[in-house]
PAVO-626988 format. One record per atom (N, C-alpha, C): residue in three letters; y, z negated, x negated; atom name. Coordinates in pm, 1 decimal. Layout:
residues N
res=ala, y=Y, z=Z, x=X, atom=CA
...
This chain:
residues 87
res=unk, y=-2615.2, z=656.6, x=-1357.7, atom=N
res=unk, y=-2507.1, z=584.5, x=-1280.0, atom=CA
res=unk, y=-2462.4, z=480.0, x=-1370.7, atom=C
res=unk, y=-2326.5, z=461.7, x=-1388.5, atom=N
res=unk, y=-2271.9, z=366.0, x=-1475.8, atom=CA
res=unk, y=-2270.5, z=226.0, x=-1389.8, atom=C
res=unk, y=-2300.0, z=124.0, x=-1477.7, atom=N
res=unk, y=-2303.9, z=-23.3, x=-1415.8, atom=CA
res=unk, y=-2183.2, z=-54.6, x=-1420.3, atom=C
res=unk, y=-2124.7, z=-116.4, x=-1276.9, atom=N
res=unk, y=-1994.0, z=-157.7, x=-1253.9, atom=CA
res=unk, y=-1984.4, z=-320.5, x=-1305.2, atom=C
res=unk, y=-1855.6, z=-329.9, x=-1359.6, atom=N
res=unk, y=-1834.6, z=-470.3, x=-1408.1, atom=CA
res=unk, y=-1702.4, z=-497.9, x=-1306.1, atom=C
res=unk, y=-1700.5, z=-640.2, x=-1262.1, atom=N
res=unk, y=-1625.6, z=-683.9, x=-1171.1, atom=CA
res=unk, y=-1516.3, z=-765.3, x=-1217.9, atom=C
res=unk, y=-1504.5, z=-788.6, x=-1354.7, atom=N
res=unk, y=-1402.8, z=-863.6, x=-1417.3, atom=CA
res=unk, y=-1361.9, z=-782.2, x=-1539.5, atom=C
res=unk, y=-1226.5, z=-807.4, x=-1568.9, atom=N
res=unk, y=-1189.3, z=-738.0, x=-1704.5, atom=CA
res=unk, y=-1209.7, z=-827.1, x=-1812.1, atom=C
res=unk, y=-1241.1, z=-947.5, x=-1796.5, atom=N
res=unk, y=-1265.3, z=-1025.9, x=-1928.5, atom=CA
res=unk, y=-1394.5, z=-1061.9, x=-1963.6, atom=C
res=unk, y=-1493.8, z=-993.6, x=-1908.0, atom=N
res=unk, y=-1622.8, z=-1009.3, x=-1956.0, atom=CA
res=unk, y=-1658.3, z=-883.0, x=-2029.2, atom=C
res=unk, y=-1724.5, z=-876.7, x=-2145.3, atom=N
res=unk, y=-1755.8, z=-749.9, x=-2212.0, atom=CA
res=unk, y=-1886.1, z=-708.7, x=-2147.0, atom=C
res=unk, y=-1917.5, z=-581.6, x=-2174.6, atom=N
res=unk, y=-2019.9, z=-507.9, x=-2115.4, atom=CA
res=unk, y=-2163.0, z=-568.8, x=-2160.0, atom=C
res=unk, y=-2157.6, z=-616.8, x=-2270.6, atom=N
res=unk, y=-2283.3, z=-675.6, x=-2330.9, atom=CA
res=unk, y=-2312.2, z=-809.0, x=-2241.4, atom=C
res=unk, y=-2211.3, z=-871.4, x=-2234.4, atom=N
res=unk, y=-2222.0, z=-1005.8, x=-2161.4, atom=CA
res=unk, y=-2254.2, z=-996.5, x=-2004.5, atom=C
res=unk, y=-2192.5, z=-887.8, x=-1949.7, atom=N
res=unk, y=-2229.6, z=-852.1, x=-1827.7, atom=CA
res=unk, y=-2391.5, z=-814.2, x=-1800.7, atom=C
res=unk, y=-2435.4, z=-759.4, x=-1907.3, atom=N
res=unk, y=-2571.5, z=-708.8, x=-1884.6, atom=CA
res=unk, y=-2657.3, z=-836.6, x=-1894.8, atom=C
res=unk, y=-2632.4, z=-931.7, x=-1988.3, atom=N
res=unk, y=-2710.0, z=-1049.5, x=-1996.6, atom=CA
res=unk, y=-2675.7, z=-1142.2, x=-1877.9, atom=C
res=unk, y=-2563.6, z=-1145.6, x=-1799.9, atom=N
res=unk, y=-2547.8, z=-1229.3, x=-1697.2, atom=CA
res=unk, y=-2643.1, z=-1144.1, x=-1582.7, atom=C
res=unk, y=-2641.0, z=-1011.6, x=-1574.1, atom=N
res=unk, y=-2729.4, z=-947.6, x=-1476.9, atom=CA
res=unk, y=-2873.3, z=-975.7, x=-1489.3, atom=C
res=unk, y=-2905.9, z=-983.8, x=-1626.6, atom=N
res=unk, y=-3066.8, z=-1008.4, x=-1650.3, atom=CA
res=unk, y=-3095.6, z=-1146.5, x=-1613.5, atom=C
res=unk, y=-3016.4, z=-1239.6, x=-1633.3, atom=N
res=unk, y=-3028.5, z=-1365.9, x=-1609.1, atom=CA
res=unk, y=-3052.0, z=-1391.9, x=-1465.1, atom=C
res=unk, y=-2955.0, z=-1333.0, x=-1391.5, atom=N
res=unk, y=-2964.9, z=-1346.1, x=-1254.3, atom=CA
res=unk, y=-3087.7, z=-1286.0, x=-1196.1, atom=C
res=unk, y=-3124.4, z=-1161.4, x=-1244.2, atom=N
res=unk, y=-3250.6, z=-1088.3, x=-1197.4, atom=CA
res=unk, y=-3380.6, z=-1185.0, x=-1216.3, atom=C
res=unk, y=-3382.7, z=-1262.7, x=-1308.1, atom=N
res=unk, y=-3493.4, z=-1335.7, x=-1370.5, atom=CA
res=unk, y=-3506.4, z=-1487.9, x=-1262.8, atom=C
res=unk, y=-3398.9, z=-1494.9, x=-1192.3, atom=N
res=unk, y=-3414.1, z=-1621.4, x=-1099.9, atom=CA
res=unk, y=-3476.2, z=-1587.1, x=-961.5, atom=C
res=unk, y=-3530.3, z=-1697.8, x=-920.2, atom=N
res=unk, y=-3610.5, z=-1693.0, x=-805.1, atom=CA
res=unk, y=-3516.3, z=-1690.6, x=-666.6, atom=C
res=unk, y=-3552.4, z=-1611.3, x=-577.3, atom=N
res=unk, y=-3474.7, z=-1594.7, x=-440.5, atom=CA
res=unk, y=-3426.9, z=-1730.7, x=-410.4, atom=C
res=unk, y=-3495.9, z=-1842.2, x=-404.8, atom=N
res=unk, y=-3451.0, z=-1963.0, x=-383.1, atom=CA
res=unk, y=-3339.0, z=-2015.3, x=-459.6, atom=C
res=unk, y=-3338.2, z=-1983.3, x=-599.9, atom=N
res=unk, y=-3252.4, z=-2027.0, x=-688.5, atom=CA
res=unk, y=-3123.6, z=-1940.9, x=-681.4, atom=C
res=unk, y=-3132.1, z=-1813.0, x=-640.5, atom=N
res=unk, y=-3026.8, z=-1723.1, x=-619.9, atom=CA
res=unk, y=-2936.9, z=-1788.1, x=-481.3, atom=C
res=unk, y=-3016.2, z=-1833.4, x=-397.7, atom=N
res=unk, y=-2959.8, z=-1852.8, x=-271.6, atom=CA
res=unk, y=-2871.7, z=-1999.2, x=-298.2, atom=C
res=unk, y=-2939.9, z=-2076.1, x=-374.4, atom=N
res=unk, y=-2889.6, z=-2210.8, x=-408.1, atom=CA
res=unk, y=-2742.3, z=-2189.0, x=-486.4, atom=C
res=unk, y=-2755.6, z=-2096.4, x=-593.0, atom=N
res=unk, y=-2649.3, z=-2071.8, x=-655.1, atom=CA
res=unk, y=-2528.0, z=-2005.9, x=-577.3, atom=C
res=unk, y=-2564.6, z=-1910.0, x=-504.4, atom=N
res=unk, y=-2466.8, z=-1856.9, x=-400.5, atom=CA
res=unk, y=-2379.2, z=-1955.6, x=-321.7, atom=C
res=unk, y=-2475.0, z=-2045.6, x=-272.5, atom=N
res=unk, y=-2437.5, z=-2157.1, x=-186.6, atom=CA
res=unk, y=-2332.5, z=-2250.6, x=-246.2, atom=C
res=unk, y=-2369.3, z=-2276.2, x=-390.0, atom=N
res=unk, y=-2289.0, z=-2363.0, x=-486.6, atom=CA
res=unk, y=-2152.5, z=-2297.4, x=-490.0, atom=C
res=unk, y=-2172.2, z=-2174.5, x=-534.7, atom=N
res=unk, y=-2032.1, z=-2093.5, x=-553.2, atom=CA
res=unk, y=-1958.2, z=-2079.5, x=-443.1, atom=C
res=unk, y=-2001.9, z=-2074.9, x=-327.6, atom=N
res=unk, y=-1926.2, z=-2069.9, x=-206.9, atom=CA
res=unk, y=-1879.2, z=-2200.5, x=-163.9, atom=C
res=unk, y=-1940.2, z=-2317.2, x=-184.8, atom=N
res=unk, y=-1892.2, z=-2439.5, x=-161.1, atom=CA
res=unk, y=-1763.7, z=-2457.5, x=-249.0, atom=C
res=unk, y=-1779.2, z=-2411.2, x=-378.9, atom=N
res=unk, y=-1674.9, z=-2443.8, x=-471.6, atom=CA
res=unk, y=-1547.6, z=-2363.8, x=-432.7, atom=C
res=unk, y=-1565.7, z=-2237.4, x=-403.1, atom=N
res=unk, y=-1461.4, z=-2150.8, x=-344.2, atom=CA
res=unk, y=-1386.8, z=-2211.5, x=-250.9, atom=C
res=unk, y=-1467.4, z=-2265.2, x=-135.4, atom=N
res=unk, y=-1389.9, z=-2321.2, x=-13.0, atom=CA
res=unk, y=-1315.1, z=-2453.7, x=-48.4, atom=C
res=unk, y=-1379.8, z=-2521.0, x=-162.6, atom=N
res=unk, y=-1299.5, z=-2648.5, x=-208.2, atom=CA
res=unk, y=-1173.5, z=-2607.5, x=-285.2, atom=C
res=unk, y=-1171.4, z=-2503.0, x=-351.9, atom=N
res=unk, y=-1068.3, z=-2459.6, x=-439.5, atom=CA
res=unk, y=-945.0, z=-2391.1, x=-325.6, atom=C
res=unk, y=-997.0, z=-2342.3, x=-228.0, atom=N
res=unk, y=-918.1, z=-2280.6, x=-121.6, atom=CA
res=unk, y=-842.5, z=-2404.0, x=-52.3, atom=C
res=unk, y=-919.6, z=-2494.3, x=-25.4, atom=N
res=unk, y=-852.9, z=-2620.9, x=34.8, atom=CA
res=unk, y=-761.2, z=-2672.2, x=-41.4, atom=C
res=unk, y=-793.9, z=-2708.3, x=-165.3, atom=N
res=unk, y=-702.7, z=-2756.7, x=-292.2, atom=CA
res=unk, y=-568.2, z=-2674.3, x=-277.7, atom=C
res=unk, y=-589.5, z=-2547.5, x=-279.8, atom=N
res=unk, y=-460.0, z=-2464.6, x=-279.5, atom=CA
res=unk, y=-377.8, z=-2488.3, x=-164.7, atom=C
res=unk, y=-449.9, z=-2482.6, x=-34.8, atom=N
res=unk, y=-366.0, z=-2517.9, x=89.3, atom=CA
res=unk, y=-305.0, z=-2637.1, x=72.8, atom=C
res=unk, y=-353.8, z=-2755.3, x=23.7, atom=N
res=unk, y=-308.9, z=-2869.1, x=11.4, atom=CA
res=unk, y=-179.0, z=-2880.4, x=-97.8, atom=C
res=unk, y=-192.9, z=-2817.8, x=-177.5, atom=N
res=unk, y=-81.0, z=-2784.0, x=-285.5, atom=CA
res=unk, y=41.6, z=-2729.9, x=-227.8, atom=C
res=unk, y=-4.5, z=-2614.5, x=-154.8, atom=N
res=unk, y=114.3, z=-2540.0, x=-79.7, atom=CA
res=unk, y=181.9, z=-2602.8, x=56.3, atom=C
res=unk, y=99.5, z=-2693.4, x=120.6, atom=N
res=unk, y=121.6, z=-2762.8, x=222.2, atom=CA
res=unk, y=104.2, z=-2913.1, x=221.2, atom=C
res=unk, y=174.4, z=-2988.6, x=141.9, atom=N
res=unk, y=133.2, z=-3132.0, x=139.2, atom=CA
res=unk, y=152.2, z=-3217.4, x=248.4, atom=C
res=unk, y=214.6, z=-3146.7, x=342.9, atom=N
res=unk, y=226.4, z=-3215.3, x=471.4, atom=CA
res=unk, y=127.9, z=-3207.9, x=567.8, atom=C
res=unk, y=30.7, z=-3107.2, x=541.0, atom=N
res=unk, y=-100.2, z=-3094.2, x=626.8, atom=CA
res=unk, y=-189.1, z=-3228.5, x=615.0, atom=C
res=unk, y=-230.9, z=-3248.9, x=733.7, atom=N
res=unk, y=-357.6, z=-3340.0, x=734.4, atom=CA
res=unk, y=-482.5, z=-3250.3, x=729.1, atom=C
res=unk, y=-598.9, z=-3330.5, x=712.7, atom=N
res=unk, y=-715.7, z=-3254.5, x=697.5, atom=CA
res=unk, y=-750.2, z=-3155.4, x=788.1, atom=C
res=unk, y=-722.9, z=-3182.4, x=922.4, atom=N
res=unk, y=-739.2, z=-3086.4, x=1030.2, atom=CA
res=unk, y=-650.5, z=-2959.6, x=1023.7, atom=C
res=unk, y=-539.5, z=-2975.3, x=968.3, atom=N
res=unk, y=-443.2, z=-2857.8, x=951.5, atom=CA
res=unk, y=-488.5, z=-2781.9, x=826.6, atom=C
res=unk, y=-545.3, z=-2844.6, x=729.2, atom=N
res=unk, y=-606.2, z=-2770.2, x=621.1, atom=CA
res=unk, y=-717.3, z=-2693.7, x=672.3, atom=C
res=unk, y=-797.7, z=-2751.9, x=750.2, atom=N
res=unk, y=-915.7, z=-2653.1, x=795.4, atom=CA
res=unk, y=-868.4, z=-2543.8, x=873.8, atom=C
res=unk, y=-774.9, z=-2562.7, x=967.2, atom=N
res=unk, y=-720.4, z=-2465.3, x=1035.5, atom=CA
res=unk, y=-650.4, z=-2349.7, x=979.0, atom=C
res=unk, y=-586.3, z=-2384.0, x=859.3, atom=N
res=unk, y=-519.3, z=-2293.6, x=780.8, atom=CA
res=unk, y=-634.9, z=-2210.5, x=693.5, atom=C
res=unk, y=-740.4, z=-2284.2, x=672.9, atom=N
res=unk, y=-859.2, z=-2224.6, x=598.1, atom=CA
res=unk, y=-919.3, z=-2115.2, x=692.8, atom=C
res=unk, y=-934.0, z=-2160.6, x=818.4, atom=N
res=unk, y=-980.3, z=-2063.2, x=916.5, atom=CA
res=unk, y=-895.4, z=-1940.4, x=928.4, atom=C
res=unk, y=-761.2, z=-1966.8, x=944.4, atom=N
res=unk, y=-657.3, z=-1852.0, x=952.0, atom=CA
res=unk, y=-677.0, z=-1753.5, x=833.5, atom=C
res=unk, y=-687.7, z=-1793.6, x=707.9, atom=N
res=unk, y=-684.2, z=-1726.4, x=601.2, atom=CA
res=unk, y=-810.9, z=-1653.8, x=580.5, atom=C
res=unk, y=-907.6, z=-1704.3, x=639.1, atom=N
res=unk, y=-1047.3, z=-1628.4, x=618.2, atom=CA
res=unk, y=-1094.3, z=-1550.9, x=726.4, atom=C
res=unk, y=-1052.6, z=-1591.4, x=852.9, atom=N
res=unk, y=-1098.0, z=-1532.8, x=967.0, atom=CA
res=unk, y=-1000.5, z=-1469.6, x=1056.1, atom=C
res=unk, y=-868.6, z=-1485.8, x=1018.1, atom=N
res=unk, y=-753.6, z=-1424.6, x=1104.5, atom=CA
res=unk, y=-676.0, z=-1526.7, x=1195.2, atom=C
res=unk, y=-572.5, z=-1489.5, x=1207.0, atom=N
res=unk, y=-469.2, z=-1580.3, x=1298.6, atom=CA
res=unk, y=-525.2, z=-1600.7, x=1445.3, atom=C
res=unk, y=-576.6, z=-1474.5, x=1497.6, atom=N
res=unk, y=-636.0, z=-1494.6, x=1630.9, atom=CA
res=unk, y=-729.8, z=-1600.9, x=1638.3, atom=C
res=unk, y=-827.3, z=-1606.2, x=1559.4, atom=N
res=unk, y=-928.8, z=-1706.5, x=1570.4, atom=CA
res=unk, y=-872.9, z=-1844.0, x=1556.2, atom=C
res=unk, y=-784.4, z=-1864.2, x=1458.0, atom=N
res=unk, y=-726.4, z=-1977.8, x=1431.1, atom=CA
res=unk, y=-655.8, z=-2044.9, x=1541.5, atom=C
res=unk, y=-577.6, z=-1949.8, x=1609.9, atom=N
res=unk, y=-495.4, z=-1991.2, x=1716.6, atom=CA
res=unk, y=-584.5, z=-2042.1, x=1831.0, atom=C
res=unk, y=-708.0, z=-1957.9, x=1844.3, atom=N
res=unk, y=-801.4, z=-2006.5, x=1948.1, atom=CA
res=unk, y=-857.6, z=-2141.3, x=1931.3, atom=C
res=unk, y=-883.8, z=-2176.1, x=1801.7, atom=N
res=unk, y=-937.6, z=-2310.6, x=1768.4, atom=CA
res=unk, y=-837.3, z=-2413.7, x=1792.5, atom=C
res=unk, y=-695.6, z=-2381.8, x=1742.3, atom=N
res=unk, y=-603.5, z=-2480.6, x=1779.2, atom=CA
res=unk, y=-572.2, z=-2500.7, x=1920.7, atom=C
res=unk, y=-571.0, z=-2392.9, x=2003.6, atom=N
res=unk, y=-577.9, z=-2438.7, x=2151.8, atom=CA
res=unk, y=-681.7, z=-2498.7, x=2198.6, atom=C
res=unk, y=-804.2, z=-2467.2, x=2158.2, atom=N
res=unk, y=-931.3, z=-2542.1, x=2223.1, atom=CA
res=unk, y=-920.8, z=-2680.2, x=2161.5, atom=C
res=unk, y=-872.9, z=-2725.3, x=2046.8, atom=N
res=unk, y=-873.7, z=-2844.4, x=1994.8, atom=CA
res=unk, y=-738.4, z=-2937.0, x=2001.5, atom=C
res=unk, y=-647.3, z=-2844.7, x=2048.9, atom=N
res=unk, y=-502.0, z=-2907.8, x=2067.7, atom=CA
res=unk, y=-429.4, z=-2936.6, x=1940.4, atom=C
res=unk, y=-468.2, z=-2881.5, x=1846.1, atom=N
res=unk, y=-421.3, z=-2903.3, x=1708.2, atom=CA
res=unk, y=-310.4, z=-2792.5, x=1703.4, atom=C
res=unk, y=-201.4, z=-2814.8, x=1620.7, atom=N
res=unk, y=-90.4, z=-2714.6, x=1599.3, atom=CA
res=unk, y=-40.4, z=-2742.0, x=1455.7, atom=C
res=unk, y=-13.0, z=-2629.3, x=1396.5, atom=N
res=unk, y=51.3, z=-2633.8, x=1266.1, atom=CA
res=unk, y=194.9, z=-2651.4, x=1285.4, atom=C
res=unk, y=246.2, z=-2725.9, x=1169.2, atom=N
res=unk, y=391.7, z=-2759.7, x=1178.5, atom=CA
res=unk, y=472.3, z=-2639.4, x=1157.1, atom=C
């Protein structure tokens, strides 16, 4: 079975080295790395929302993040429960 590459800018050789390096890390290190990457991704998403909606306050940014990640229905339920509304 061929190994899948998830990026177009990484050579097959580099992808193999990345996979080996990841396989050699402990489960605790893997979890920590995934948590850091996830936090970085959420930060980048918030930054993108702020760039696209400079008028949003921090609560509106969080609500938009919920909407983008989990859907409008959940975001609307949170808005209703918290009394927050997007402009």
